[in-house]
VEXFIDO-261031 format. One record per residue: residue in three letters; x, z, y of N, C-alpha, C in turn. Coordinates in Angstrom, 1 decimal, padded with zeros to 4 digits. Atoms other than C-alpha are relative to their C-alpha. Example, Ala and Ser with C-alpha at 12.3 -4.5 7.8 and 13.67 -1.06 7.14 Angstrom:
2
 rest     nX     nZ     nY    caX    caZ    caY     cX     cZ     cY
  ala  000.9  000.0 -001.2  012.3  007.8 -004.5  000.9  000.0  001.2
  ser -000.9  000.0 -001.1  013.7  007.1 -001.1 -000.8  000.8  001.1
***
This chain:
256
 rest     nX     nZ     nY    caX    caZ    caY     cX     cZ     cY
  met  000.1  000.6 -001.3 -055.0 -035.2 -030.8 -001.4 -000.3  000.4
  arg  001.2  000.6 -000.7 -058.5 -036.6 -030.6 -000.7  001.3  000.5
  arg  000.6 -000.5 -000.5 -060.1 -033.2 -030.2  000.5  000.5  001.4
  phe -000.5 -000.2 -001.4 -057.6 -032.5 -027.3 -000.5 -000.9  001.1
  gly  000.3  001.1 -001.4 -058.4 -035.9 -025.6 -001.6  000.4  000.3
  cys  001.1 -000.1 -000.4 -062.1 -035.3 -025.8 -000.2  001.3  001.1
  cys  000.2 -001.1 -000.7 -061.8 -031.7 -024.0  000.8 -000.5  001.6
  leu -000.8  000.4 -000.8 -059.2 -033.5 -021.6 -000.7 -001.1  001.0
  ile  001.1  001.1 -000.8 -061.7 -036.4 -020.5 -000.9  000.7  000.7
  gly  000.9 -000.9 -000.8 -064.1 -033.6 -019.6  000.6  000.5  001.5
  leu -000.9 -000.5 -001.1 -061.5 -032.1 -017.2  000.4 -001.3  001.0
  leu -000.4  000.8 -001.3 -060.3 -035.3 -015.6 -001.3 -000.8  000.4
  ala  001.4  000.8 -001.1 -064.2 -036.3 -014.4  000.0  000.8  001.1
  ser  000.4 -001.1 -001.1 -063.8 -033.3 -012.1 -000.2 -000.8  001.6
  val  000.3  000.8 -001.5 -065.3 -034.3 -008.4 -000.5  001.4  001.0
  phe  000.1 -001.1 -000.8 -066.1 -032.2 -005.2 -001.7  000.1 -000.2
  ala  001.3 -000.1  000.3 -069.5 -030.7 -005.0 -001.0 -000.8  001.5
  val  000.7  000.6 -000.9 -072.2 -032.0 -002.4 -001.2  000.8  000.2
  ser  000.7 -000.6 -000.6 -074.8 -030.8 -000.1 -001.3 -000.3 -001.0
  ala  000.9  000.4  000.5 -078.2 -030.5 -001.7 -001.2 -000.9  000.7
  gln  001.2  000.6 -001.0 -081.0 -033.1 -000.7 -000.7 -000.4 -001.1
  pro  001.5  000.4  000.8 -084.5 -034.4 -002.0  000.1 -001.2 -001.1
  pro -000.4  000.9  001.1 -084.6 -036.0 -005.4 -000.5 -001.4  000.5
  ala  000.2  001.5 -000.3 -084.8 -040.1 -005.3 -000.6 -000.3 -001.3
  pro  000.5  000.5  001.1 -087.0 -042.0 -008.0  001.6 -000.3 -000.9
  glu -001.3  000.1  000.8 -084.5 -042.4 -010.9  000.0 -000.5 -001.4
  asn  000.2  000.5  001.5 -083.8 -043.9 -014.4  001.6 -000.1 -000.4
  leu -001.1  000.0  000.4 -081.2 -044.2 -016.6  001.1 -000.9  000.3
  asp -000.7  001.2 -000.6 -079.8 -047.5 -015.4  000.6  000.1  001.6
  thr -000.6 -000.1 -001.1 -079.6 -046.6 -011.8  001.1  001.5  000.2
  val -000.9 -001.1  000.0 -077.9 -043.0 -012.5  001.2 -000.5 -000.5
  leu -001.0  000.4  000.3 -075.4 -045.0 -014.7  000.8 -000.8  000.9
  arg -000.7  001.0 -000.7 -074.7 -047.7 -012.3  000.6  000.9  001.3
  gly -000.5 -000.9 -001.0 -074.2 -044.9 -009.3  001.2  000.7 -001.0
  trp -001.2 -000.6  000.7 -071.7 -043.1 -011.8  001.0 -001.1  000.0
  glu -000.9  001.0  000.1 -069.9 -046.3 -012.5  000.5 -000.4  001.4
  lys -000.4  000.2 -001.2 -069.6 -047.1 -008.8  000.9  001.0  000.5
  ser -000.9 -001.1 -000.4 -068.2 -043.7 -007.9  001.4  000.0 -000.8
  met -001.0 -000.2  000.9 -065.8 -043.6 -010.9  001.2 -001.3  000.5
  thr -000.9  001.2 -000.3 -064.4 -047.1 -009.9  000.7  000.0  001.2
  glu -000.7 -000.2 -001.6 -063.6 -046.2 -006.0  000.6  001.3 -000.1
  leu -000.8 -000.9 -000.1 -062.0 -043.0 -007.2  001.4 -000.3 -000.1
  lys -001.5  000.4  000.3 -058.2 -043.2 -006.8  000.6  001.3 -000.4
  asn -000.7 -001.1  000.5 -057.2 -039.6 -007.3 -000.8  001.1  000.3
  phe  000.3 -001.0 -000.5 -058.0 -035.9 -007.2  000.7  001.5 -000.3
  phe -000.3 -001.2  000.7 -057.3 -032.3 -007.7 -001.0  001.0  000.2
  cys  000.8 -000.9  000.6 -059.3 -029.5 -008.9  000.0  001.5 -000.7
  ile -000.1 -001.5  000.9 -059.9 -025.9 -009.9 -000.8 -000.2 -001.2
  val  001.1  000.1  000.9 -061.3 -026.0 -013.1 -000.1  001.2 -001.2
  glu  000.3 -001.1  001.2 -062.8 -023.6 -016.0 -000.3 -000.4 -001.2
  arg  000.7  000.4  001.4 -063.4 -024.0 -019.4 -000.2  001.6 -000.9
  glu  000.3 -000.9  000.5 -065.2 -021.8 -021.7 -000.5 -000.4 -001.5
  ser  000.3  000.4  001.4 -065.3 -021.8 -025.4 -000.5  001.2 -000.8
  leu  000.4 -001.0  000.5 -067.5 -020.4 -027.6 -000.1 -000.5 -001.8
  asp -000.1  000.1  001.5 -066.7 -019.8 -031.6 -001.3  000.5 -000.5
  lys  001.3 -000.5  001.0 -070.0 -019.8 -033.5  000.3  000.6 -001.1
  ala -000.2 -000.9  001.2 -068.5 -018.3 -036.5  000.3  001.1  000.1
  leu -000.3 -001.5 -000.6 -066.6 -015.3 -034.8 -000.8  000.3  000.8
  gln  000.9 -000.9 -000.9 -069.4 -015.0 -032.3  001.2  000.6  001.3
  thr -001.2 -000.1 -001.2 -065.9 -015.2 -029.8 -000.5 -000.9  001.2
  lys -000.1  001.0 -001.3 -065.6 -016.5 -026.3  001.3 -000.2  000.6
  asp -001.0  000.1 -001.1 -062.6 -017.6 -024.5 -000.1 -000.7  001.3
  ala -000.2  000.6 -001.3 -062.0 -018.3 -021.0  001.1 -000.4  000.4
  tyr -001.0  000.3 -000.7 -059.6 -020.0 -019.2 -000.1 -000.5  001.4
  lys  000.2  000.8 -001.4 -059.1 -021.3 -015.7  001.6 -000.5  000.6
  gly -001.4  000.7 -000.8 -056.4 -023.3 -013.6 -000.4 -001.2  000.9
  trp  000.0  001.1 -001.2 -056.2 -026.7 -011.9  000.2 -001.3 -000.6
  ala -000.4  001.2  000.7 -056.2 -030.4 -012.8  000.1 -001.0  001.1
  met -000.3  001.1 -001.1 -054.8 -033.4 -010.9  000.1 -001.6 -000.9
  phe  000.1  001.1  000.7 -055.5 -037.0 -011.6  000.4 -000.8  001.0
  leu -000.5  001.3 -000.8 -054.0 -040.5 -010.4 -000.6 -001.0 -000.9
  lys  000.7  001.3  000.7 -055.9 -043.5 -011.4  001.2 -000.8 -000.1
  ala -000.3  000.9 -000.1 -054.3 -046.5 -012.1  000.1 -001.1  001.2
  ala -000.2  000.9 -001.6 -052.7 -048.9 -009.2 -000.8 -001.2 -000.4
  asn  000.4  001.5  000.3 -053.3 -052.2 -011.2 -000.3  000.0 -001.7
  ala  000.3  000.4  001.3 -054.1 -053.6 -014.7  001.1  000.6 -001.0
  lys -001.5 -000.3  000.5 -050.5 -053.2 -015.8  000.1  001.3  000.1
  asp -000.6 -001.1  000.2 -050.1 -049.6 -015.0 -001.0  001.0 -000.9
  ser  000.9 -000.7  000.9 -051.7 -046.4 -016.6 -000.3  001.1  001.1
  ser  000.5 -001.2 -000.8 -053.9 -043.5 -015.2  001.1  001.2 -000.4
  arg -000.8 -001.2  000.2 -051.9 -040.1 -015.0 -001.0  001.4  000.1
  ala  000.7 -001.3  000.2 -053.2 -036.5 -015.6  000.8  001.3  000.0
  arg -000.8 -001.3  000.4 -052.0 -033.0 -015.5 -000.9  001.3  000.1
  leu  000.8 -001.1  000.2 -053.7 -029.6 -016.6  000.7  001.1 -000.1
  glu -000.7 -001.3  000.3 -052.4 -026.1 -016.3 -001.4  000.9  000.1
  met  000.6 -001.5  000.3 -054.5 -023.2 -017.4  000.4  001.2 -000.6
  ser -000.3 -001.6  000.6 -054.3 -019.7 -018.4 -001.2  000.8 -000.2
  lys  001.3 -000.9  000.3 -056.5 -017.3 -020.0 -000.1  001.1  000.8
  thr  000.1 -000.7 -000.9 -058.2 -015.3 -017.8 -000.1  001.6 -000.2
  asn -000.2 -001.5  000.3 -057.9 -011.9 -019.7  001.6  000.3 -000.2
  asn -001.3  000.2  000.6 -054.1 -012.7 -020.4  000.6 -001.2  000.7
  pro -000.9  001.2 -000.4 -052.4 -014.9 -018.0  001.3 -000.2 -000.7
  lys -001.5  000.1  000.7 -049.2 -014.9 -019.9 -000.6 -001.1 -001.0
  val  000.5  000.8  001.1 -051.6 -017.2 -022.5  000.0 -001.1  000.9
  phe  000.0  001.1 -000.9 -051.2 -020.6 -020.9 -000.4 -001.5 -000.9
  glu  000.2  001.3  000.5 -052.1 -024.4 -021.8  000.3 -000.8  001.3
  lys -000.4  000.9 -000.5 -050.3 -026.9 -020.2  000.5 -001.6 -000.5
  tyr -000.1  001.3  000.6 -050.4 -031.0 -020.5  000.4 -001.1  001.2
  ile -000.3  001.0 -001.1 -048.9 -033.7 -018.5 -000.2 -001.3 -000.7
  cys  000.3  001.0  000.7 -050.1 -037.3 -019.2  000.9 -001.3  000.7
  thr -000.6  001.2 -000.8 -047.9 -040.2 -018.0 -000.6 -001.1 -000.1
  gly  000.8  001.3  000.0 -050.3 -042.8 -019.1  000.6 -000.7 -001.6
  thr -000.5  000.8  001.1 -048.0 -044.0 -022.3  000.2  001.3 -001.1
  phe -000.3 -001.3  001.1 -047.2 -040.2 -023.8 -000.7  001.3  000.8
  leu  000.4 -001.2  000.1 -048.6 -036.8 -023.7  000.7  001.1 -000.2
  tyr -000.8 -001.0  000.2 -046.6 -033.8 -023.1 -000.7  001.2 -000.1
  glu  000.6 -001.2  000.3 -047.9 -030.7 -024.7  000.9  001.0  000.1
  tyr -000.8 -001.2  000.0 -046.4 -027.3 -023.8 -000.4  000.9 -000.8
  ala  000.5 -000.9  001.1 -046.5 -025.1 -026.7  000.8  001.5  000.2
  ala -000.6 -001.1 -000.6 -046.0 -021.5 -025.1  000.4  001.0 -001.2
  ala -000.3 -000.9  000.8 -046.0 -019.8 -028.3  001.6 -000.1 -000.9
  thr -001.2  000.3  000.4 -042.9 -021.7 -029.6  000.9 -000.6  000.9
  ser -000.9  000.5 -001.3 -041.5 -022.8 -026.4  000.6 -001.5 -000.3
  val -000.2  001.3  000.5 -041.8 -026.4 -027.5 -000.6 -000.8  000.9
  val  000.8  000.9 -000.5 -042.7 -029.4 -025.5 -000.4 -001.2 -001.0
  arg  000.3  000.7  001.0 -044.4 -031.6 -027.9 -000.5 -001.6  000.8
  val  000.4  001.4 -000.7 -044.4 -035.4 -026.9 -000.9 -001.0 -001.1
  his  000.7  000.7  001.1 -047.2 -037.3 -028.5 -000.4 -001.5  000.8
  asp  000.5  001.2 -000.6 -048.4 -041.0 -028.0 -001.3  000.0  000.5
  met  001.2  000.1 -000.9 -051.1 -042.1 -025.6 -000.9 -001.3 -000.8
  pro  000.4  001.6  000.5 -053.4 -044.7 -027.7 -000.1 -001.2  001.1
  gln  000.4  001.0 -001.2 -053.5 -047.9 -025.8 -001.0 -000.7 -000.2
  gly  001.3  000.8  000.0 -056.4 -049.7 -024.8  000.3 -001.5 -000.5
  lys  000.0  001.5  000.6 -057.2 -053.4 -025.9  000.8 -000.9  000.6
  asn -000.7  000.9 -001.1 -055.6 -055.0 -022.9  001.3  000.7  000.4
  gly -001.5 -000.3  000.3 -052.4 -053.1 -023.5  000.2  001.1  001.0
  gly -000.3 -001.2 -001.1 -053.0 -050.3 -020.5  000.3  001.1 -001.0
  gly -000.1 -001.3  000.6 -052.6 -046.8 -021.3 -001.6  000.9  000.1
  gln  001.3 -000.6 -000.2 -056.3 -046.1 -021.0 -000.2  000.5 -001.7
  gln  000.7 -000.3  001.3 -057.9 -044.1 -024.2 -001.1 -000.7 -000.4
  glu  001.2  000.6  000.4 -060.4 -045.9 -026.1 -000.6  001.5 -000.7
  ser  000.6 -001.1  000.6 -062.3 -042.5 -026.4 -001.1  000.3  001.3
  phe  000.9 -000.5 -001.0 -064.4 -040.2 -024.0  000.7  000.0  001.1
  leu -000.7  000.4 -001.1 -061.8 -040.8 -021.5 -000.3 -001.1  000.5
  ser  000.3  001.6 -000.5 -062.6 -044.7 -021.2 -001.5  000.5  000.3
  phe  001.4 -000.1 -000.7 -066.2 -043.6 -020.7 -000.1  000.5  001.2
  leu  000.2 -000.8 -001.0 -065.6 -041.3 -018.0  000.8 -001.1  001.0
  phe -001.0  000.9 -000.8 -062.8 -043.8 -016.3  000.0 -001.3  000.1
  gly -000.3  001.6  000.0 -062.8 -047.2 -017.6 -001.2 -000.6 -000.8
  met  001.3  000.8  000.7 -066.0 -048.0 -019.2 -001.1 -000.3  001.0
  gly  001.5  000.5 -000.7 -068.9 -050.0 -017.5 -001.1  000.6 -000.7
  ser  001.4 -000.7  000.5 -072.6 -048.5 -017.6 -000.5 -000.7 -001.4
  glu  000.2  000.5  000.9 -073.3 -051.2 -019.9  000.6  000.0 -001.5
  gln -000.8 -000.4  001.2 -070.5 -050.3 -022.5 -000.3  001.3 -000.3
  ala  000.6 -001.6  000.4 -071.5 -046.6 -022.3 -001.1 -000.3 -000.8
  lys  001.3 -000.1  000.7 -075.0 -047.5 -023.2  000.2 -000.8 -001.3
  ala  000.0  000.6  001.3 -074.0 -049.7 -026.2  001.1  000.9 -000.9
  arg -000.5 -000.8  000.7 -071.3 -047.1 -027.4 -000.7  001.2 -000.5
  tyr  000.3 -001.4  000.1 -073.2 -043.9 -027.0 -001.4 -000.2  000.0
  asp  001.4 -000.1 -000.2 -077.0 -043.1 -027.5 -000.1  001.0  001.3
  met  000.3 -000.5 -001.3 -077.8 -041.8 -023.8 -001.4  000.1  000.4
  thr  001.5  000.1 -000.3 -081.0 -040.5 -022.3  000.1  000.9  001.3
  leu  000.1 -000.4 -001.0 -081.6 -039.4 -018.9 -001.1  001.0  000.0
  ile  001.0 -001.2 -000.1 -083.0 -035.8 -018.8 -000.4  000.4  001.4
  val  000.9 -000.6 -001.4 -085.6 -035.1 -016.0 -000.8  001.0 -000.3
  pro  000.8 -001.8  000.1 -086.8 -031.2 -015.5 -001.4 -000.1  000.5
  lys  001.5 -000.5 -000.6 -090.3 -030.3 -015.2  000.2  000.0  001.6
  thr -000.2 -000.2 -001.5 -089.3 -029.3 -011.9  001.4 -000.7  000.2
  pro -001.2  000.6 -000.6 -087.2 -031.5 -010.1  001.3  000.5  000.7
  asp -000.9 -000.6 -000.4 -083.8 -030.8 -009.5  000.8 -000.7  001.2
  arg -000.8  000.5 -001.4 -082.2 -031.2 -005.8  001.4  000.0 -000.1
  asn -001.3 -000.1 -000.2 -078.7 -031.0 -006.8  000.6 -000.9 -001.2
  tyr -000.7  000.8  001.3 -077.9 -032.7 -010.4 -000.9 -000.8 -000.6
  his  000.3  000.8  001.0 -078.6 -035.3 -012.8  000.5  000.4 -001.3
  tyr -000.4 -000.2  001.2 -078.6 -034.7 -016.6  000.3 -001.0 -000.8
  leu  000.0  001.0  001.2 -077.4 -037.1 -019.2  000.1  000.8 -001.4
  gln  000.3 -000.4  001.4 -078.0 -036.4 -022.9  001.0 -001.0 -000.8
  ile -001.1  000.9  000.7 -075.0 -038.1 -024.9  000.1  000.3 -001.5
  lys -000.1  000.0  001.5 -075.1 -038.7 -028.7  001.3 -001.0 -000.5
  pro -001.1  001.1  000.4 -072.0 -040.5 -030.1 -001.1 -001.0 -001.4
  arg  000.6  001.2  000.6 -072.8 -043.9 -032.2  001.3  000.0 -001.0
  leu -001.0  000.5  000.9 -069.3 -044.5 -033.9  000.6  001.3 -000.8
  pro -000.8 -001.0  001.0 -067.3 -042.7 -036.8  000.9  000.9  000.9
  gln -000.9 -000.5 -001.0 -064.6 -041.9 -034.4 -000.3  001.3  001.1
  asp  000.7 -000.7 -000.7 -066.7 -040.4 -031.9 -000.7  001.1 -000.5
  lys  000.8 -001.0  000.7 -068.8 -038.4 -034.2  000.9  001.2 -000.5
  gly -000.7 -001.1  000.5 -065.7 -036.6 -035.2  000.7  000.7  001.2
  asp -000.2 -000.7 -001.4 -065.1 -035.5 -031.5 -001.2  001.0  000.3
  phe  001.1 -000.6 -000.5 -068.5 -034.3 -030.7 -001.3 -000.3 -000.6
  thr  001.1  000.0  000.5 -072.0 -034.0 -032.0 -001.2 -000.5  000.9
  glu  000.6  000.1 -001.2 -073.6 -033.9 -028.7  000.5  000.3  001.1
  ala -000.6 -000.5 -001.2 -072.8 -033.5 -025.0 -001.0 -000.2  001.0
  arg  000.8 -000.1 -000.8 -074.6 -032.9 -021.9  001.1 -000.4  001.4
  leu -000.4  000.3 -001.1 -073.2 -034.5 -018.6 -000.7  000.4  001.2
  ser  000.7 -000.3 -001.1 -074.1 -032.9 -015.3  000.8 -000.9  001.1
  leu -000.5  000.9 -001.0 -073.8 -035.5 -012.5 -000.5  000.7  001.7
  tyr  000.2 -000.3 -001.0 -073.8 -034.4 -008.7 -000.8 -001.0  000.8
  arg  001.3  000.9 -000.3 -077.2 -036.1 -007.1  000.5 -000.9  001.0
  gly -000.4  000.6 -001.2 -075.3 -036.9 -003.8  001.1 -001.2 -000.4
  asn -001.1  001.1 -000.1 -072.5 -039.2 -005.2  000.2  000.0 -001.3
  tyr  000.0  000.6  001.5 -073.0 -039.5 -009.1  001.2  000.5 -000.6
  leu -001.2 -000.7  000.5 -069.7 -037.6 -009.8 -000.2  001.2 -000.9
  pro  000.3 -001.3  000.7 -069.6 -034.9 -012.6  000.5  001.6  000.4
  ala  000.4 -001.4  000.0 -070.2 -031.4 -012.3  000.5  000.8 -000.8
  gln  000.0 -000.9  001.2 -070.1 -030.1 -015.5  000.0 -000.8 -001.3
  ile  000.1  000.6  001.3 -069.5 -031.3 -019.3 -000.1  001.1 -000.8
  trp  000.2 -001.2  001.4 -070.9 -029.2 -022.4 -000.1 -001.1 -001.1
  tyr  000.0  000.5  001.5 -070.2 -030.4 -025.9  000.0  000.8 -001.3
  his  000.1 -000.3  001.2 -071.0 -029.5 -029.2  001.0 -000.6 -001.1
  gln -001.2  000.8  000.9 -068.0 -030.1 -031.6 -000.9  000.4 -001.7
  pro  000.6  000.4  001.7 -068.9 -030.9 -035.7  000.1  001.4 -000.4
  asn  000.0 -001.1  000.9 -067.8 -027.3 -036.6 -000.8  001.1  000.7
  gly  001.0 -001.0 -000.5 -070.6 -025.7 -034.4  000.4  000.4  001.2
  asn -000.5 -000.7 -001.2 -068.2 -024.5 -031.4 -000.5 -000.8  001.0
  glu  000.3  000.8 -001.1 -069.4 -025.2 -028.0  000.8  000.0  001.2
  ile -000.8  000.0 -000.7 -067.4 -026.0 -025.3 -000.4 -000.4  001.6
  thr  000.2  000.3 -001.3 -067.9 -026.1 -021.4  001.0  000.0  001.3
  trp -000.9  000.3 -001.0 -066.1 -027.5 -018.5 -000.8  000.3  001.4
  asn  000.4 -000.3 -001.4 -066.8 -026.3 -014.9  001.1 -000.4  001.0
  phe -001.0  000.7 -001.1 -065.1 -028.4 -011.7 -000.8  000.8  001.1
  ser  000.5 -000.5 -001.4 -065.0 -026.8 -008.0  001.2 -000.4  000.7
  gln -001.1  000.4 -001.1 -062.8 -027.2 -004.8  001.0 -001.1 -000.2
  val -000.4  001.1  000.2 -062.3 -030.4 -005.7  000.5 -001.0  001.2
  gln -000.1  000.7 -000.9 -060.3 -032.8 -003.3  000.4 -001.3 -000.4
  val -000.2  001.1  000.6 -060.5 -036.2 -003.7  000.8 -001.1  000.9
  asp -001.1  001.0 -000.4 -058.1 -039.3 -002.7  001.1  000.7  001.1
  arg -001.2 -000.5 -001.1 -055.3 -037.3 -001.1  000.9 -000.7  000.0
  asp -001.1  000.9 -000.3 -052.2 -039.0  000.0  001.1  000.8 -000.7
  ser -001.2 -000.6  000.9 -050.2 -036.2 -001.5  000.2 -000.1 -001.6
  val -000.5  000.0  001.0 -051.0 -037.0 -005.0  000.7 -001.1 -000.4
  thr -001.0  001.1  000.1 -048.1 -039.3 -005.8  000.2 -000.1 -001.9
  pro -000.5  000.1  001.2 -046.6 -040.3 -009.6  000.9  001.2 -000.2
  gln -001.1 -000.6  000.3 -043.8 -038.0 -009.1 -000.9  001.6 -000.4
  his  000.6 -001.2  000.6 -046.5 -034.8 -009.9 -000.4  000.0 -001.3
  phe  000.2  000.4  001.4 -046.7 -036.5 -013.4  001.3 -000.2 -000.7
  val -001.0  000.4  000.9 -043.0 -036.4 -014.6  000.1  001.3 -000.3
  pro -000.1 -001.1  001.0 -042.7 -034.1 -017.4  001.3  001.1  000.3
  asp -001.1 -000.8  000.0 -040.3 -030.7 -017.1  000.6  000.5 -001.0
  leu -000.3 -000.9  001.5 -038.5 -028.7 -019.7  000.5  001.1  000.6
  pro -000.2 -001.4 -000.6 -038.7 -025.0 -018.8  001.2  000.5 -000.8
  lys -001.2 -000.5  000.3 -035.4 -023.2 -019.2 -000.1  000.9 -001.4
  gly  000.4 -000.6  001.5 -035.2 -022.4 -023.2 -000.8 -000.4 -000.6
  trp  001.1  000.7  001.0 -037.6 -024.5 -024.1  000.8 -001.2 -000.8
  arg -000.6  000.9  000.9 -036.9 -027.4 -026.6 -001.2 -001.0  000.1
  gln  000.8  001.3  000.4 -038.4 -030.9 -027.0 -000.3 -000.6 -001.2
  glu  000.2  000.1  001.4 -040.1 -032.1 -029.9 -000.7 -001.3 -000.2
  arg  001.0  001.2  000.2 -041.1 -035.6 -030.8 -001.1  000.0 -001.1
  val  001.1 -000.3  000.9 -044.6 -035.8 -032.6  000.1 -001.7 -000.7
  gln  000.2  001.0  000.4 -044.4 -038.6 -035.1 -001.2 -001.2  000.0
  ala  001.3  000.6 -000.5 -046.7 -041.6 -034.1  000.0 -000.8 -001.3
  lys  000.5  001.1  001.1 -048.8 -043.6 -036.6  000.6 -001.3 -000.1
  thr -000.4  001.2  000.1 -047.6 -046.8 -035.6  001.5  000.0  000.8
  pro -001.3  000.3 -000.9 -044.2 -048.0 -034.0  000.1 -000.1  001.2
  leu  000.1  000.1 -001.6 -043.5 -047.4 -030.5  000.8 -001.3  000.6
  ser -001.0  001.3 -000.7 -042.1 -050.2 -028.0  000.5  000.6  001.0
  val -000.7 -000.6 -001.3 -040.8 -047.7 -025.6  000.3  001.3 -000.5
  thr -000.6 -001.3  000.2 -039.0 -044.5 -025.6 -000.6  001.0  001.1
  pro  000.7 -001.1 -001.2 -040.5 -041.3 -024.1  000.9  000.7  000.8
  thr -001.0 -000.4 -001.2 -039.0 -040.0 -020.9  000.4  001.3 -000.7
  thr -000.8 -001.3  000.5 -036.5 -037.3 -021.6  000.0  000.7  001.1
  ile -000.1 -000.9 -001.4 -036.9 -034.3 -019.6  001.2  001.2  000.1
  arg -001.0 -001.2 -000.2 -034.5 -031.8 -018.5 -000.3  001.3  000.3
  asn  000.0 -001.5  000.1 -033.9 -028.3 -018.5 -000.4  000.5  001.6
  ser  000.6 -000.4 -001.4 -035.6 -026.5 -015.4  000.4  001.6  000.4
  ser  000.0 -001.3 -000.1 -034.5 -023.3 -014.0 -000.8  001.1  000.5
  lys  001.4 -000.4  000.1 -037.7 -022.5 -013.1 -000.6  001.1 -000.9
***
């Protein structure tokens, strides 16, 4: 689950592109503060997402394309929600689907026609925010981010009129299990993520790209994050490491 969490995090950071504008003086603190302000003000988004995975050992690439939807928590007692649906570009029958209700993650395993229900790790304040790269992108302030990760602002020799680039390296053991190095590209005009690339401990590389994003749409509601059960599928509860205080949503068969 940690590996998926790291991937999902990059996905949930998607935002819309902006027009190019002249570079302005910058440093790590100003870029992080701009990113923090943008992510704090973001309420929801819908976007097209593409992911490319490079398997270094086998020297093979996999490419997926689909869409993602995110709804930020309305208050401190609520949880952020997300939905991701993607299919393999050269074989649409191979797909991935995840629905995060804030408390549980519903993983749709197409090969076995099973919907696996996982716990979502709870934050220190009892909310549904994960203590991982997800909290970095959505729930962590700039000072917290600098304390947890080794971060460097990459300034190209030729000024880039479109993007800021951040190199991110893990400091904590749990983060080192997710990635060894990451690069986050932010749109210069609004400090929101445009691409996330990261290197896994096994040598593989993952790249996420985001486009056609619509931000703060009134049409994005909690109803979009209610899990469904396709006809002929079954639900399977994944055993939690710690006792649960709530029961996962029961999803019903759909005729679709």
